C-alpha positions, 0 to 999 in steps of 0.5 A: 593697824597703823597706816603708812602711805596707804598701806598697813603694817602686817605680820602673816604667819606661814608654816615655815616663816612669818611674812612681815610688811612695814614702813622703812621708818619702823626699822630705819630710824636714822633716815629714808635715803634710798642708799641708806635703806638698801644698806640697812636691809643688806645689814639685816639680811647679813646678821645671824642669831644663834640659839642653844639650850639643853636639847638643840643648837641652831643658827638662822638669819635675822631676815630673808627675802628683803624687798623694797618697793621704790618710792613707797617707803614699804619694805617686806621680808621674812622671819624664820618661825624658829627665830619668831618662837624664840622672840615670843617664848624668851620673854613673857610679854614680848609683843608681835608688833614690837618685832620692828623695834628688835630688828632695828637694834644696832647690836646683838647685845641690845637685842638680847637685853630687849628680849630679856626685859620685855614684859618684865615687872620685877628686878632681875639679879644675874651673875656676871658669868651667867650674863656673859653666857646669855649674851654669847660672850666668851667667859674669858673676855673682858678680863685682864692678863691675870684673869680678873674681870674688867667690869669697867670695860664690860660696862662701856662696851656691853651694858651702856651701849645696849641700854642707850639703844633701848632708851632711844626707841624701845618700849622696854629698857633698864637701869642697873646696879652692881652686885658685890660679894660684900654689899657693904664694901664698895671695893668688894668684887663685882659678882653680877648685876641687878637689872631694873625694868623700865617701861617706856609707853611712848614707844609702844604702838597702842593702835595694835593692842587689839591684835595682841588680845586677839593673839591670845584667843585660839583659832577655834573661837575665831574661825567659823566652826565648819571652816575649822573642821574642814581644815582639821579633818579634810585638809589635815591641818593640826590645831597648832598649824591652824593657830599659827595661820589663823590671821590668814584664815580669819582674813579669808572668811571675811573676804571669801563668800564660800570659803569651804568651796574655795578650800575644797578646790585648793585641797584637791590641787594640793595633793600633787604638791610636795608641801600640800598644806604650805601650798594651800596657805600660799594659794589662799593668800592669793585668793584673798588678794583676788577677792579683796581687790 
């Protein structure tokens, strides 16, 4: 992990949210003035992401519980697991530590293009109608009064600004060409676009490569077998819940000498709580701070 003013960038997976901590320079590229930081956090907290597929529709904020520790340059916030899962599933190769890049993008269009291009290797052909649908643009937008597509407007207001934002700060961006009904006629109707992925390694955080590799290894192979079994069969965690919180459990076993004993105490206290497993996770985080202090 990269150090900033003695602190580290962190992503901790909980049952309902991902707790993030990072330096303001990770998500606010234009400056570090106090008013600018607060305005940026307000803006992020006020932005929403809408998701829809064949089975469900939902909407959630980009972040919640934003906090700024004055004079440290450190901000913390939460990201809904629903939104996090979309990030990780939407584009193969999307990396956890690139969340800061995504949050800093100025528009929803640039964010969706970032998700679309992350990890891509081959060109993507997308029809104009399908692209509008992916970007959440009404089908009748960017058309003239006769219903003809205004490709020039679409490029100027959607494609070019999104590309410029990715070019400036993201490890994945794109080039594109128009796809026409008749490829041999430059005046033929534009029916879509071909996007060519561009990888920009200078914007990738190489120091966090290890974390990406660890994320591919299941918790069962990283957590002590006795601890894993206690979590599964005594505390009632599913294997998916353990995987989602494995960073917390791994950190706990590195810092707490008798972790099973501590878990047994927490498990007993959790029975009176409304959300026992969520309470155990949060209580364990507190114990980690105690032991590592």
